[in-house]
RODO-2510 file (C-alpha; in nm, 4 decimals, decimal comma):
residues 453
     n   res          X          Y          Z
     1     m     8,1273    11,9841     8,2476
     2     s     8,4304    11,6962     8,2519
     3     e     8,5122    11,5353     8,5883
     4     r     8,8432    11,6869     8,5596
     5     s     8,7132    12,0485     8,5434
     6     w     8,5590    11,9850     8,8744
     7     a     8,8430    11,8349     9,0557
     8     v     8,8954    11,9714     9,4015
     9     h     9,2269    11,7378     9,6049
    10     p     9,5812    11,7622     9,4477
    11     l     9,5087    11,3280     9,4035
    12     d     9,2437    11,4359     9,0905
    13     y     9,5077    11,6219     8,8893
    14     r     9,8233    11,6645     9,0490
    15     y     9,9716    11,3942     9,2664
    16     g     9,9711    10,9751     9,2456
    17     d    10,0634    10,7502     9,0818
    18     e     9,8012    10,6385     8,8102
    19     r     9,7797    10,2814     8,9351
    20     v     9,7254    10,3517     9,2825
    21     k     9,4991    10,6409     9,2069
    22     e     9,2464    10,3576     8,9685
    23     v     9,2068    10,1583     9,2309
    24     f     9,0325    10,3834     9,4214
    25     s     8,8107    10,5609     9,1911
    26     q     8,4581    10,5033     9,2330
    27     r     8,4130    10,3718     8,9904
    28     e     8,6215    10,0616     9,0780
    29     r     8,5296    10,0720     9,4319
    30     f     8,1435     9,9996     9,2812
    31     r     8,2912     9,7098     9,0520
    32     l     8,4487     9,5906     9,2848
    33     m     8,1433     9,5573     9,5927
    34     l     7,9000     9,4129     9,2685
    35     l     8,1876     9,1298     9,2034
    36     f     8,2188     9,1277     9,6008
    37     e     7,7837     9,0584     9,6148
    38     g     7,8085     8,8438     9,2987
    39     k     8,0770     8,5623     9,4673
    40     v     7,8341     8,5235     9,7810
    41     a     7,6172     8,5074     9,5678
    42     e     7,7566     8,1761     9,4058
    43     v     7,8983     8,0456     9,6689
    44     q     7,5624     8,0403     9,8510
    45     s     7,4199     7,9037     9,5643
    46     e     7,7147     7,6280     9,5936
    47     l     7,6162     7,5082     9,9773
    48     g     7,2647     7,5772     9,9319
    49     i     7,1633     7,8403    10,1300
    50     i     7,0338     8,0175     9,8109
    51     p     6,8353     7,8610     9,5319
    52     p     7,1087     7,6844     9,2847
    53     w     6,9638     7,8705     8,9875
    54     a     7,0397     8,2351     9,1587
    55     g     7,4034     8,2525     9,2385
    56     p     7,5190     8,2570     8,8773
    57     e     7,2328     8,5222     8,7785
    58     i     7,2946     8,6941     9,0288
    59     s     7,6782     8,7110     8,9594
    60     k     7,6398     8,7227     8,5906
    61     a     7,4355     9,0601     8,6541
    62     a     7,7185     9,2306     8,8917
    63     s     7,9527     9,1589     8,6276
    64     a     7,7947     9,2974     8,3431
    65     g     7,8292     9,5955     8,5629
    66     i     7,6180     9,8640     8,6265
    67     p     7,6491    10,2241     8,5200
    68     l     7,8177    10,4648     8,7961
    69     e     7,5883    10,7793     8,7406
    70     k     7,2839    10,4916     8,7801
    71     i     7,4306    10,4060     9,1209
    72     r     7,5416    10,7485     9,2354
    73     e     7,1265    10,8725     9,1944
    74     r     7,0053    10,6136     9,3760
    75     e     7,2365    10,6468     9,6088
    76     e     7,1335    11,0406     9,6543
    77     r     6,7891    10,8724     9,7034
    78     t     6,8819    10,5721     9,9817
    79     k     7,1824    10,8209    10,1481
    80     h     7,3402    10,4616    10,1570
    81     e     7,6316    10,3483     9,9714
    82     v     7,5988     9,9856     9,9892
    83     a     7,1730    10,0199     9,9750
    84     a     7,2265    10,1779     9,6220
    85     v     7,4549     9,9246     9,5351
    86     v     7,2621     9,6477     9,6106
    87     s     6,8901     9,7860     9,4763
    88     c     7,0366     9,8479     9,1377
    89     l     7,1725     9,4721     9,1358
    90     e     6,8396     9,3518     9,2735
    91     e     6,6535     9,5324     8,9974
    92     t     6,9427     9,3929     8,7238
    93     s     6,9102     9,0250     8,8550
    94     g     6,5548     8,9842     8,7500
    95     r     6,4130     8,6997     8,9729
    96     a     6,7329     8,6125     9,1588
    97     g     6,7382     8,9946     9,2687
    98     r     6,5471     8,9049     9,6031
    99     f     6,8414     8,6937     9,7039
   100     v     7,1435     8,9896     9,6049
   101     h     7,2840     9,0581     9,9602
   102     f     7,1214     8,7744    10,1654
   103     g     7,2606     8,7311    10,4813
   104     l     7,5183     9,0672    10,4770
   105     t     7,5329     9,3558    10,6269
   106     s     7,7111     9,6512    10,4591
   107     n     8,0501     9,6222    10,5882
   108     d     8,0569     9,2890    10,4468
   109     a     8,0886     9,4447    10,1041
   110     i     8,2559     9,7599    10,2434
   111     d     8,5659     9,6215    10,4052
   112     t     8,6072     9,3106    10,2296
   113     v     8,6575     9,6311     9,8876
   114     m     8,8672     9,8128    10,1373
   115     f     9,1316     9,5912    10,2280
   116     l     9,1473     9,4503     9,8380
   117     q     9,2161     9,8064     9,7340
   118     v     9,4734     9,8394    10,0020
   119     a     9,6438     9,5038     9,9269
   120     k     9,6403     9,6288     9,5513
   121     a     9,7589     9,9832     9,5826
   122     g    10,0077     9,8217     9,8260
   123     k    10,1380     9,5991     9,5390
   124     r    10,2090     9,9014     9,3834
   125     i    10,3572    10,0761     9,6019
   126     l    10,5881     9,8206     9,7476
   127     e    10,7277     9,7946     9,3591
   128     m    10,7953    10,1352     9,3595
   129     v    10,9596    10,0955     9,6918
   130     k    11,2040     9,8645     9,5372
   131     e    11,2581    10,0137     9,2314
   132     l    11,3609    10,3435     9,5012
   133     a    11,5922    10,0812     9,6471
   134     r    11,7589     9,9846     9,2768
   135     r    11,8631    10,3804     9,2022
   136     l    12,0129    10,3668     9,6062
   137     a    12,2035    10,1174     9,5142
   138     k    12,3290    10,1851     9,2009
   139     r    12,4159    10,5537     9,3453
   140     a    12,6119    10,4219     9,5669
   141     q    12,8352    10,1804     9,4222
   142     e    12,8286    10,4886     9,1792
   143     n    12,9986    10,7251     9,4493
   144     r    13,1452    10,4575     9,6768
   145     d    13,4968    10,6889     9,6150
   146     l    13,3843    11,0091     9,6109
   147     i    13,4674    11,1278     9,9730
   148     c    13,2607    11,4069    10,0751
   149     v    13,2429    11,5459    10,4391
   150     a    12,9735    11,4330    10,6857
   151     r    12,8033    11,6513    10,9086
   152     t    12,6458    11,6128    11,2712
   153     h    12,3748    11,9049    11,4423
   154     g    12,4923    12,0859    11,1133
   155     i    12,8829    12,1222    11,1796
   156     h    13,1148    11,8973    10,9296
   157     a    13,2274    11,6116    11,1464
   158     e    13,4580    11,3449    10,9692
   159     p    13,5316    11,2335    10,6344
   160     y    13,2979    11,0152    10,4601
   161     t    13,1571    10,9271    10,1116
   162     y    12,8808    11,0142     9,9158
   163     g    12,8399    10,6213     9,8863
   164     l    12,7948    10,5447    10,1950
   165     r    12,5498    10,7995    10,2409
   166     f    12,3407    10,6571    10,0004
   167     a    12,3794    10,3307    10,1520
   168     v    12,2732    10,4362    10,4374
   169     w    11,9317    10,5320    10,3114
   170     l    11,8964    10,2001    10,0940
   171     t    11,9040    10,0534    10,3967
   172     e    11,6516    10,2172    10,5635
   173     i    11,4081    10,1983    10,2294
   174     v    11,4724     9,8063    10,2599
   175     r    11,3707     9,7999    10,6191
   176     c    11,0237    10,0174    10,5093
   177     h    10,9784     9,7237    10,2515
   178     r    11,0163     9,4799    10,5048
   179     t    10,7819     9,6160    10,7526
   180     l    10,5113     9,7481    10,4949
   181     d    10,4946     9,4131    10,3284
   182     s    10,4310     9,2580    10,6376
   183     a    10,1592     9,4843    10,7017
   184     l    10,0117     9,4538    10,3625
   185     d     9,9916     9,1016    10,4302
   186     r     9,8337     9,0733    10,7893
   187     a     9,5672     9,2701    10,6222
   188     k     9,4161     9,0903    10,3122
   189     v     9,1741     8,9790    10,5048
   190     g     8,7934     9,0362    10,4993
   191     k     8,4669     8,9357    10,6541
   192     v     8,1386     8,7884    10,5404
   193     s     8,0092     8,7147    10,8497
   194     g     7,6568     8,9801    10,9029
   195     a     7,5329     9,2571    11,1330
   196     v     7,7962     9,1306    11,4108
   197     g     8,0095     8,9156    11,2863
   198     t     7,8489     8,6063    11,4059
   199     f     7,6730     8,4561    11,0756
   200     a     7,3647     8,4352    11,2355
   201     a     7,1784     8,5408    10,9243
   202     m     7,3340     8,2532    10,7095
   203     g     7,3586     8,0165    10,9814
   204     e     7,6529     7,6990    11,0401
   205     r     7,7538     7,7072    10,6746
   206     g     7,8219     8,0886    10,7133
   207     p     8,1729     8,0700    10,7918
   208     e     8,2488     7,8377    10,4910
   209     v     8,1240     8,1194    10,2452
   210     e     8,3379     8,3763    10,3832
   211     r     8,6028     8,1342    10,3089
   212     k     8,5059     8,0435     9,9852
   213     v     8,4593     8,3918     9,9200
   214     l     8,7627     8,5648    10,0342
   215     a     8,9778     8,3017     9,8841
   216     q     8,8634     8,3938     9,5593
   217     f     9,0262     8,7361     9,6130
   218     g     9,3101     8,6373     9,7561
   219     l     9,2029     8,7573    10,1150
   220     k     9,1505     8,5189    10,4134
   221     p     8,8823     8,5770    10,6979
   222     v     8,9603     8,7851    11,0020
   223     t     9,0050     8,5905    11,3261
   224     l     8,6772     8,7607    11,4617
   225     a     8,4796     9,0539    11,3453
   226     t     8,2537     9,2673    11,4752
   227     q     8,0102     9,4220    11,2610
   228     v     8,3477     9,5771    11,0991
   229     v     8,7191     9,4219    11,0693
   230     p     8,8393     9,5683    11,3487
   231     r     9,0745     9,8751    11,2829
   232     d     9,4078     9,7721    11,4648
   233     l     9,5082     9,6236    11,0758
   234     l     9,4697     9,9166    10,8566
   235     t     9,6072    10,1313    11,1343
   236     s     9,8978     9,8950    11,0728
   237     v     9,9062     9,9634    10,7367
   238     i     9,8367    10,3045    10,7279
   239     l    10,1822    10,3742    11,0246
   240     q    10,4020    10,1916    10,8027
   241     m    10,3139    10,3937    10,5639
   242     a    10,3695    10,7323    10,7891
   243     n    10,6656    10,5386    10,8870
   244     l    10,8036    10,4866    10,4730
   245     s    10,6668    10,8822    10,4592
   246     s    10,8966    10,9793    10,6913
   247     v    11,2119    10,8276    10,5540
   248     l    11,1798    10,9679    10,2218
   249     d    11,1276    11,3066    10,3775
   250     r    11,4645    11,2616    10,5666
   251     m    11,6581    11,1972    10,2872
   252     a    11,4514    11,4826    10,0874
   253     t    11,5740    11,7302    10,3634
   254     t    11,9761    11,5708    10,4070
   255     l    11,9312    11,6977     9,9967
   256     r    11,7757    12,0277    10,0554
   257     n    12,0134    12,1047    10,2744
   258     l    12,3460    11,9778    10,0542
   259     h    12,1513    12,2288     9,7401
   260     r    12,1983    12,4911     9,9635
   261     t    12,3796    12,7300     9,8107
   262     e    12,6422    12,8197    10,0734
   263     i    12,6814    12,3973    10,0462
   264     g    12,6358    12,3567     9,6637
   265     e    12,7166    11,9730     9,6963
   266     v    12,4114    11,8174     9,4655
   267     s    12,0960    11,9726     9,2526
   268     e    11,8444    11,8360     9,1188
   269     r    11,8220    11,7459     8,7675
   270     t    11,6189    12,0197     8,5531
   271     t    11,4508    12,0188     8,2368
   272     a    11,4107    12,1933     7,9450
   273     g    11,2138    12,5313     8,0260
   274     q    11,1603    12,4100     8,3818
   275     v    11,1314    12,7714     8,5907
   276     g    11,2762    12,7961     8,9595
   277     s    11,1331    13,1395     9,0218
   278     s    10,8969    13,3439     8,8244
   279     a    11,0855    13,6670     8,9836
   280     m    11,4306    13,5560     9,0168
   281     p    11,5701    13,4026     8,7181
   282     h    11,8918    13,2136     8,8192
   283     k    11,7009    12,9912     9,1386
   284     r    11,7496    12,6167     9,0491
   285     n    11,5259    12,5126     9,3938
   286     p    11,5457    12,1231     9,5184
   287     i    11,1528    12,1307     9,4415
   288     g    11,0752    11,7929     9,3964
   289     c    11,2218    11,7495     9,7600
   290     e    11,0502    12,0313     9,8866
   291     k    10,7405    11,8579     9,7456
   292     v    10,8205    11,5529     9,9580
   293     s    10,9259    11,7086    10,2796
   294     g    10,5502    11,8962    10,2578
   295     l    10,3580    11,5875    10,1215
   296     s    10,4854    11,3717    10,4411
   297     r    10,3792    11,6013    10,7239
   298     v    10,0047    11,5179    10,5983
   299     v    10,0531    11,1591    10,5494
   300     r    10,2078    11,1751    10,9536
   301     s     9,9250    11,4085    11,0184
   302     l     9,6931    11,1255    10,8746
   303     a     9,8945    10,8152    11,0790
   304     i     9,6577    11,0057    11,4304
   305     a     9,3191    10,9183    11,2126
   306     a     9,4212    10,5607    11,1599
   307     l     9,5098    10,5498    11,5786
   308     e     9,2102    10,7063    11,6167
   309     n     8,9785    10,4800    11,4143
   310     n     9,1059    10,1929    11,6260
   311     v     8,8462    10,2873    11,8830
   312     l     8,4647    10,2313    11,7811
   313     w     8,1890    10,1897    12,0373
   314     d     8,0495     9,8603    12,1254
   315     e     8,0248     9,6404    11,7918
   316     r     8,0933     9,9612    11,6076
   317     d     7,9735    10,3275    11,5144
   318     l     8,0056    10,5304    11,2016
   319     t     8,2682    10,7505    11,2556
   320     n     8,5688    10,5145    11,1077
   321     s     8,4202    10,5566    10,7689
   322     s     8,4403    10,9027    10,7034
   323     t     8,7329    10,9166    10,7921
   324     e     8,8569    10,6569    10,6083
   325     r     8,6998    10,7515    10,2675
   326     a     8,9679    11,0711    10,2840
   327     m     9,2381    10,9084    10,4582
   328     v     9,3224    10,5333    10,3025
   329     p     9,3779    10,6563     9,9369
   330     e     9,5023    11,0076    10,0405
   331     v     9,7932    10,8307    10,2066
   332     l     9,8271    10,5619     9,9535
   333     g     9,7991    10,8449     9,7062
   334     l    10,0640    11,0676     9,8326
   335     v    10,3149    10,8268     9,9533
   336     s    10,2825    10,7154     9,5844
   337     e    10,3721    11,0723     9,5236
   338     q    10,6333    11,0330     9,7237
   339     l    10,8059    10,7441     9,6306
   340     a    10,8125    10,8534     9,2422
   341     t    10,9277    11,2108     9,3235
   342     m    11,2284    11,0219     9,5253
   343     i    11,2704    10,7961     9,2048
   344     e    11,3932    11,0978     8,9996
   345     v    11,5370    11,2528     9,2522
   346     i    11,7767    11,0131     9,2901
   347     g    11,8186    10,8881     8,9656
   348     g    11,8950    11,2458     8,8224
   349     l    12,0806    11,4005     9,1368
   350     e    12,3815    11,5710     9,0248
   351     l    12,7022    11,5856     9,2747
   352     d    12,9301    11,8540     9,1861
   353     e    13,2707    11,7062     9,3118
   354     e    13,4827    11,9698     9,2884
   355     v    13,2757    12,1444     9,5445
   356     i    13,2362    11,8570     9,7535
   357     r    13,6092    11,8213     9,7661
   358     r    13,6201    12,1923     9,8539
   359     n    13,3850    12,1820    10,1577
   360     l    13,5806    11,8596    10,2585
   361     r    13,8612    12,1030    10,2527
   362     t    13,6897    12,4042    10,4796
   363     t    13,7995    12,2822    10,8437
   364     g    14,1397    12,2710    10,7424
   365     g    14,2238    11,9361    10,8637
   366     a    14,0578    11,9733    11,1798
   367     i    13,7694    11,6804    11,0686
   368     f    14,0785    11,4408    11,1227
   369     s    14,0430    11,5592    11,4954
   370     e    13,9415    11,1998    11,6125
   371     f    14,1890    10,9847    11,4449
   372     v    14,4447    11,1744    11,5985
   373     l    14,2841    11,1297    11,9740
   374     t    14,3113    10,7601    11,9009
   375     e    14,6575    10,7204    11,8109
   376     l    14,7545    10,9456    12,1043
   377     i    14,5189    10,7629    12,3521
   378     l    14,7423    10,4564    12,1953
   379     s    15,0730    10,6341    12,2400
   380     g    14,9769    10,6597    12,6254
   381     m    14,8157    11,0176    12,7000
   382     g    14,5066    11,0153    12,8661
   383     r    14,1916    11,0768    12,6867
   384     g    14,0645    11,3647    12,8987
   385     e    14,4411    11,5341    12,8187
   386     a    14,4881    11,4579    12,4772
   387     h    14,0937    11,5863    12,4009
   388     s    14,1435    11,9121    12,5660
   389     l    14,4892    11,9325    12,3909
   390     l    14,3292    11,8843    12,0446
   391     s    14,0354    12,0861    12,1334
   392     e    14,2883    12,3835    12,1871
   393     l    14,4874    12,2858    11,8681
   394     s    14,1991    12,3006    11,6429
   395     d    14,0541    12,6366    11,7866
   396     e    14,4137    12,8145    11,7723
   397     a    14,4096    12,6616    11,3941
   398     r    14,0947    12,8287    11,3262
   399     r    14,1960    13,1434    11,4911
   400     s    14,4802    13,1912    11,3238
   401     g    14,4208    13,0591    10,9717
   402     t    14,5798    12,7876    10,9626
   403     d    14,5103    12,4578    10,8865
   404     f    14,5243    12,1552    11,1591
   405     y    14,7990    11,9352    11,0381
   406     t    15,0374    12,2847    11,0267
   407     a    14,9202    12,3662    11,4160
   408     l    14,9537    11,9594    11,5185
   409     s    15,3507    11,9523    11,3982
   410     k    15,4246    12,2816    11,5539
   411     n    15,2969    12,1428    11,8716
   412     p    15,6311    11,9561    12,1231
   413     t    15,3314    11,7582    12,3205
   414     v    15,2118    11,5602    11,9959
   415     t    15,5403    11,5376    11,8065
   416     s    15,6799    11,3567    12,0775
   417     k    15,3963    11,1139    12,0393
   418     v    15,2905    11,0911    11,6519
   419     s    15,5850    11,0985    11,3828
   420     q    15,4803    11,3466    11,0888
   421     s    15,4366    11,0691    10,8560
   422     k    15,1676    10,8982    11,0733
   423     l    15,0321    11,2553    11,1114
   424     s    14,9751    11,2817    10,7113
   425     a    14,8566    10,9200    10,7004
   426     l    14,6398    11,0168    10,9723
   427     l    14,4463    11,3139    10,8206
   428     d    14,4531    11,1264    10,4443
   429     p    14,0859    11,1321    10,4013
   430     e    14,1325    10,8148    10,1274
   431     a    14,2285    10,6600    10,4711
   432     i    13,8761    10,5618    10,5224
   433     l    13,7932    10,4241    10,2147
   434     a    13,8699    10,0716    10,2796
   435     t    13,6213    10,0677    10,5442
   436     s    13,3473    10,2673    10,3113
   437     d    13,4035    10,0163    10,0322
   438     e    13,3038     9,7291    10,2723
   439     l    12,9735     9,9297    10,4005
   440     v    12,8109    10,0028    10,0779
   441     n    12,9199     9,6097     9,9875
   442     r    12,6996     9,5237    10,3062
   443     a    12,4265     9,7208    10,2551
   444     v    12,4464     9,6864     9,8551
   445     s    12,4255     9,3410     9,9029
   446     e    12,1862     9,2699    10,1898
   447     a    11,9112     9,5342    10,0327
   448     k    11,9656     9,2510     9,6924
   449     e    11,9205     8,9622     9,9463
   450     a    11,5630     9,0982    10,1023
   451     l    11,4385     9,2867     9,7977
   452     g    11,5070     8,9048     9,6117
   453     e    11,6859     9,0452     9,3199
***
């Protein structure tokens, strides 16, 4: 039976960027553990902690690798993952075998490998965030003059542009890139400090071993460790992943609403043969955005698990271990799936300009009420009085089925303060384009600078 046939988690067969998933595969995990053990032995030989011939022999055996099946079989007996790796490496290292894992504890290997995996997968996710930012910037520039209606509380508010809508998302994604990059950089750490972080088994040269080994992996020593690297660094990464996930969910939720039959301004691009509903052939559902929103619920829930893992007994207990085996690959794998989906959705999103213009006219011009309010205040009318008057006139227009301009132009209080030509100008949606254009330019320019493009 193939491995794929018994796959259980959707990351095994449905979700996730392949490069991210490969980082967290069991084969890669054991390869990195062996590499770590080999590098430790090499440095210990160089520094005279173990015989000079032992390190190279262990390193050679570690680089040659050990079949995954053999390690799995050994783990069945030892009930201990690192002990299984060490035992197999000891056997293949010949006379140097007794020096494998010298002065180390299991979490020296486990934590260093985990943080290395997070760094590798995180780098790929940052690349995907950049690609999404590029797509958003392109759509913002393409649609800078496409006027639509903005909605607050689900209600038509004021004129807006699709360029601005994409540009606002762009600024959020750029901030996510910055904060996630920072969290990942702080988490480029490891430990080679032994049972409770004191280097006791290696002596005074232990810190030098740690520095030299971790440098070869692009990591740095955590300032102080217990038996484990304190989990706040990992938690920071998971929290920023959850934040990114929520921002993707916000984008997806807005697009899902705009996709609704009653609004109908956008639609996800479909492919030949794609089925929206097995029962209703006419359906064209926002399945990509729905997936992004659904996966975000899982990712956000796992942020709580990360916070719980900060709380360990004394110098450590084992409650974090089982959590992290599931949580770390799941969070990064699912976020990579969200990003891949949103990259595709944003790149192929179809905008129905005719429907967008129709929706802009739905309130008969009432969405310009603030502009008239401002003009009445400037003309000398009190804010409260002007607000009440315009509220009444918008209600009157809605009840009578006329447009807001007609209601305004027939009201003597309004016309005594604002000329007809000025009223027309105030209700012209294109008047917002100058400021909208400037805001889009600002967002795109700042994004390019922040992302180094």
